[in-house]
C-alpha positions in Angstrom: -57.6 22.8 23.6 -56.9 25.7 21.3 -55.1 25.0 18.1 -53.9 27.6 15.8 -51.6 26.8 12.9 -49.9 29.5 10.8 -47.9 28.9 7.7 -44.2 28.7 8.4 -41.8 30.9 6.4 -40.5 27.8 4.7 -43.8 26.4 3.5 -42.7 26.5 -0.2 -39.6 24.6 0.6 -41.5 22.1 2.7 -44.0 21.5 -0.1 -41.2 21.3 -2.7 -39.4 18.6 -0.6 -42.7 16.8 0.0 -43.3 16.6 -3.8 -39.6 16.2 -4.8 -38.6 14.0 -7.7 -36.3 11.1 -7.8 -32.5 11.9 -7.8 -30.8 12.3 -11.1 -27.3 11.1 -12.0 -24.7 13.0 -13.9 -21.2 11.7 -14.6 -17.9 13.4 -15.5 -15.2 11.2 -16.9 -12.1 11.7 -18.9 -11.9 9.8 -22.2 -9.1 9.1 -24.5 -9.2 9.8 -28.2 -8.7 6.4 -30.0 -5.4 6.2 -31.9 -5.2 6.1 -35.6 -5.6 8.7 -38.3 -8.2 7.0 -40.4 -11.1 7.9 -38.1 -13.2 11.0 -38.9 -12.3 13.5 -36.3 -13.0 17.1 -35.2 -9.8 19.0 -34.4 -10.1 22.2 -32.5 -7.3 24.7 -32.2 -7.4 27.5 -29.6 -5.8 31.0 -29.8 -6.4 34.5 -28.5 -7.5 37.5 -30.6 -3.9 38.2 -31.6 -3.4 34.6 -32.9 -1.3 33.4 -30.0 -2.0 29.8 -28.9 -4.1 29.3 -25.8 -4.2 26.1 -23.8 -7.6 25.3 -22.4 -7.8 24.5 -18.7 -11.3 22.9 -19.0 -12.7 21.0 -22.0 -16.0 19.3 -21.6 -18.6 17.6 -23.8 -22.1 17.3 -22.4 -24.1 14.4 -23.8 -27.9 14.3 -23.4 -29.3 10.9 -24.4 -32.7 9.7 -23.4 -32.5 8.6 -19.7 -29.6 10.6 -18.4 -27.1 13.4 -18.7 -23.3 13.0 -18.8 -20.4 15.3 -18.9 -17.2 13.9 -20.5 -13.8 15.6 -19.8 -11.9 15.8 -23.1 -8.2 15.5 -23.1 -6.3 18.7 -24.1 -3.2 18.2 -26.3 -1.2 21.4 -26.3 -3.6 24.1 -27.6 -5.9 21.6 -29.3 -8.6 19.1 -28.7 -9.5 16.2 -30.9 -12.9 14.5 -30.9 -13.8 11.4 -32.9 -16.9 12.1 -35.1 -18.5 8.7 -35.0 -21.7 7.5 -33.4 -19.8 4.5 -32.1 -17.4 6.7 -30.2 -20.2 8.7 -28.6 -22.1 5.6 -27.7 -19.0 4.4 -25.8 -19.2 7.5 -23.6 -22.8 6.9 -22.5 -22.9 5.2 -19.1 -25.9 4.1 -17.1 -28.3 4.4 -20.1 -28.9 2.2 -23.1 -26.7 3.4 -25.9 -29.2 2.1 -28.4 -31.7 4.7 -27.3 -32.1 7.9 -29.2 -29.3 10.4 -28.8 -30.5 13.9 -28.3 -28.2 17.0 -28.3 -24.7 17.8 -27.1 -22.6 20.9 -26.5 -19.0 21.7 -25.9 -17.6 23.9 -23.1 -14.1 25.4 -22.8 -12.3 27.6 -20.2 -8.8 29.1 -20.3 -7.1 31.1 -17.6 -7.5 34.8 -18.1 -10.1 34.4 -20.9 -13.9 34.4 -21.1 -15.4 30.8 -21.1 -17.0 29.5 -24.3 -20.0 27.2 -24.7 -21.1 25.9 -28.1 -24.7 25.8 -29.4 -26.6 22.5 -29.0 -25.8 20.1 -31.8 -26.5 16.5 -32.9 -23.7 14.0 -33.3 -23.0 12.8 -36.8 -24.8 9.5 -37.3 -27.7 10.3 -35.0 -31.0 9.1 -36.4 -33.5 10.8 -34.1 -35.7 13.7 -35.0 -33.5 16.2 -33.2 -30.6 15.3 -35.5 -32.9 16.0 -38.5 -33.2 19.6 -37.5 -30.8 21.6 -39.8 -29.8 23.9 -37.0 -28.3 21.0 -35.0 -26.0 19.9 -37.9 -23.8 23.0 -37.4 -21.3 23.3 -34.5 -21.0 27.0 -33.5 -18.4 28.2 -31.0 -18.9 31.9 -31.7 -16.7 34.6 -33.2 -16.9 32.9 -36.6 -15.9 29.4 -35.4 -18.6 27.4 -37.3 -18.5 24.1 -39.1 -21.0 21.7 -40.7 -20.7 18.4 -39.0 -20.4 15.5 -41.4 -19.7 11.8 -40.9 -16.5 10.3 -42.5 -14.5 13.5 -42.6 -11.7 15.2 -40.7 -12.8 18.7 -39.7 -10.6 21.5 -38.4 -11.8 24.6 -36.6 -10.0 27.6 -35.1 -11.6 28.8 -31.8 -10.8 32.3 -30.5 -10.8 33.1 -26.8 -11.3 36.7 -25.9 -10.3 38.6 -22.8 -13.3 39.1 -20.4 -15.0 42.4 -20.1 -17.6 43.9 -17.7 -21.0 42.3 -17.6 -23.9 42.9 -15.2 -27.6 42.4 -14.4 -29.9 45.2 -13.3 -33.1 44.3 -11.4 -36.1 46.6 -11.7 -39.7 46.3 -10.8 -42.5 46.9 -13.2 -42.5 50.7 -12.5 -38.7 50.9 -13.3 -37.6 51.3 -9.7 -34.4 49.5 -8.7 -34.7 46.2 -6.7 -31.9 45.9 -4.2 -31.1 42.7 -2.3 -32.1 40.3 -5.1 -30.2 37.0 -4.5 -29.2 34.8 -7.5 -26.7 32.3 -8.7 -25.3 32.1 -12.2 -23.3 29.7 -14.4 -23.0 28.2 -17.8 -26.3 26.4 -18.6 -26.0 22.6 -19.2 -29.5 21.1 -19.5 -32.9 20.8 -17.9 -32.6 17.3 -16.4 -35.0 14.6 -15.4 -38.7 13.9 -15.1 -39.3 17.1 -13.1 -37.2 19.4 -15.2 -34.4 20.7 -12.9 -32.0 23.2 -14.6 -28.3 22.6 -14.1 -25.0 24.3 -14.9 -21.8 23.0 -16.5 -19.9 25.4 -14.3 -21.1 27.4 -11.3 -20.0 31.0 -11.4 -21.2 31.8 -7.9 -23.9 33.7 -6.1 -24.6 37.5 -6.2 -26.8 40.1 -4.5 -28.0 43.2 -6.3 -26.9 46.6 -4.8 -29.0 49.6 -3.9 -29.3 50.4 -7.6 -30.5 46.9 -8.4 -27.2 46.1 -10.1 -24.9 43.1 -9.7 -21.8 42.2 -11.7 -21.6 38.7 -13.2 -18.8 36.6 -14.8 -18.4 37.5 -18.5 -18.6 34.5 -20.8 -19.7 33.5 -24.3 -22.2 31.0 -23.0 -25.9 30.4 -22.6 -26.3 31.5 -19.0 -28.3 29.8 -16.2 -29.3 32.6 -13.8 -31.5 31.4 -10.9 -33.2 34.2 -9.1 -34.4 33.4 -5.5 -38.0 34.3 -5.2 -38.6 36.7 -2.3 -42.2 37.8 -2.7 -41.6 38.5 -6.4 -41.1 36.7 -9.7 -39.2 37.4 -12.9 -41.2 38.9 -15.7 -38.5 39.4 -18.4 -36.4 37.7 -19.7 -39.1 35.0 -19.7 -38.1 32.5 -16.8 -38.3 28.8 -16.3 -40.1 28.7 -13.0 -39.8 26.5 -9.9 -41.3 27.0 -6.4 -38.3 28.8 -5.0 -36.5 30.2 -8.0 -37.1 31.7 -11.4 -34.4 30.5 -13.9 -33.3 32.7 -16.8 -31.7 30.6 -19.5 -30.3 32.9 -22.2 -27.3 34.2 -23.9 -26.7 37.8 -22.9 -25.4 39.9 -25.8 -25.4 43.3 -23.9 -23.0 44.5 -21.3 -25.9 45.0 -19.0 -29.1 43.0 -19.0 -32.3 44.4 -17.5 -34.3 41.9 -15.4 -37.9 43.0 -14.7 -39.5 41.7 -11.5 -43.1 41.6 -10.4 -43.7 42.3 -6.7 -46.3 40.0 -5.3 -49.3 41.4 -3.4 -49.3 40.7 0.3 -52.9 39.9 1.5 -53.1 38.8 5.1 -55.5 35.8 5.3 -58.0 35.8 8.2 -61.5 34.5 8.1 -64.1 32.5 10.1 -64.8 28.9 9.2 -68.5 28.0 9.9 -70.8 25.1 9.4 -74.5 25.7 10.0 -73.4 29.2 11.1 -71.3 27.7 14.0 -67.5 27.9 14.3 -65.5 24.9 13.0 -62.3 24.1 14.9 -59.4 22.1 13.6 -60.4 22.8 10.0 -57.5 22.1 7.7 -56.8 24.7 4.9 -54.5 23.5 2.1 -52.6 25.4 -0.7 -51.7 24.2 -4.2 -48.5 25.7 -5.4 -48.9 27.9 -8.5 -45.6 26.7 -10.0 -44.3 23.2 -9.8 -42.6 21.6 -12.9 -43.3 18.0 -11.7 -47.1 18.0 -11.9 -49.0 19.2 -8.8 -47.9 19.9 -5.3 -50.1 20.8 -2.4 -49.9 20.7 1.4 -51.2 22.2 4.7 -51.5 26.0 4.9 -53.3 26.6 8.2 -55.7 25.1 10.7 -58.6 26.9 12.3 -58.4 27.5 16.0 -61.1 26.6 18.6 -63.1 29.7 17.6 -63.0 28.7 13.9 -60.6 31.3 12.9 -58.0 30.8 10.1 -55.1 33.3 10.3 -52.0 33.6 8.0 -50.5 37.1 8.3 -47.8 36.6 5.7 -49.9 35.4 2.8 -49.3 36.0 -1.0 -51.9 34.7 -3.3 -49.5 34.5 -6.3 -47.7 31.6 -4.6 -50.8 29.4 -5.0 -52.9 28.1 -7.8 -55.7 27.8 -5.2 -56.4 27.4 -1.5 -59.1 24.9 -0.3 -60.7 22.8 2.4 -60.2 19.2 1.1 -63.0 16.7 0.9 -63.1 13.3 2.5 -60.6 10.7 1.3 -59.1 13.1 -1.3 -62.4 13.8 -3.0 -63.8 17.0 -4.4 -62.9 20.1 -2.3 -65.5 21.3 0.1 -64.5 24.9 -0.6 -62.0 26.3 -3.1 -60.7 29.8 -4.0 -58.4 30.3 -7.0 -55.5 32.7 -7.4 -57.5 34.7 -10.0 -60.4 35.0 -7.6 -58.2 36.0 -4.7 -56.5 38.8 -6.8 -59.7 40.1 -8.4 -62.3 39.7 -5.6 -60.1 39.7 -2.5 -60.2 37.3 0.4 -63.3 36.2 2.3 -64.2 37.2 5.8 -66.3 34.0 6.3 -66.3 30.6 4.8 -69.4 28.4 5.2 -68.7 24.7 4.8 -71.3 22.1 3.8 -72.9 20.0 6.5 -71.4 16.7 5.2 -67.9 18.0 6.0 -68.2 16.9 9.7 -65.4 14.3 9.5 -63.4 15.9 6.6 -62.2 19.2 8.0 -62.8 19.1 11.7 -65.6 18.9 14.2 -67.6 21.5 16.1 -65.6 24.2 17.8 -64.6 23.8 21.4 -66.6 25.8 24.0 
């Protein structure tokens, strides 16, 4: 019986699911500031550029301890927010993880209707004893536009935070020759953290999805934040700004100081894959060809790519070498590959017309072709 297997359009998605990591938890809870004026506290006061008070509609603290990520909703009191500056208070907010474990970084995020959102830098909580807290850069809370303060234990600190009216902001997608890239799909939001064992980037707030126009341009929400922009790979990958790559997306994590940011994309080379699989110069049917994904943050991920037909022919019309670290015919019981071709070899030398497998592969990749 003839058997021909071609790679389905969703192979990357299938492999990513096959190699997916354990689910990760994230909590959002509202906490109350403990009563009493003797506690060290950070008091934030919000106004616009003219000095008029602004009432935040969203006030969040993201906590990143070892073992989990949590988002705490901070209570807004008029045009202000008060946050206790004690390690004991921050430990009380940590759920589902051991509060005694090292506390990594935090950041604050604020929104107000009619204004550009604000996200602070990453900072260490006063009283943290881990190595992150020993970095001088993490001892300063910076909310932009001059709103900076050195965080110290045992003191009441006051900081005036200025919201600005939003302006125009856009991304423009170009290929490496400078030509516009229309139809590029991406999502964007305020970056929260890279979570979990497999490093999944997440957003504090999702600002929505966009598609670039015929000039390669797409408007995005204007904000004073570190952005998370996840570009859906469609036979291309992001070159600059330097991305954090996953099988299906390239994530840009950056503050965008310019009104328009250029994103350079590299177009993948399409190389239809078609060759004869032989053993002792005879066609091999039902030979399984596998592919190892070139990018997978959680270690390695491979899976079936194609199967030779009764005439020993492998055929994958829509093949892009840059998706794969290598392609191979696997050995018996997960042993050494019987045949392997790396991405570098595919791009520099091209694809083979014939693959000769060793004789001991009889039970590993298929039997003699059907006649």
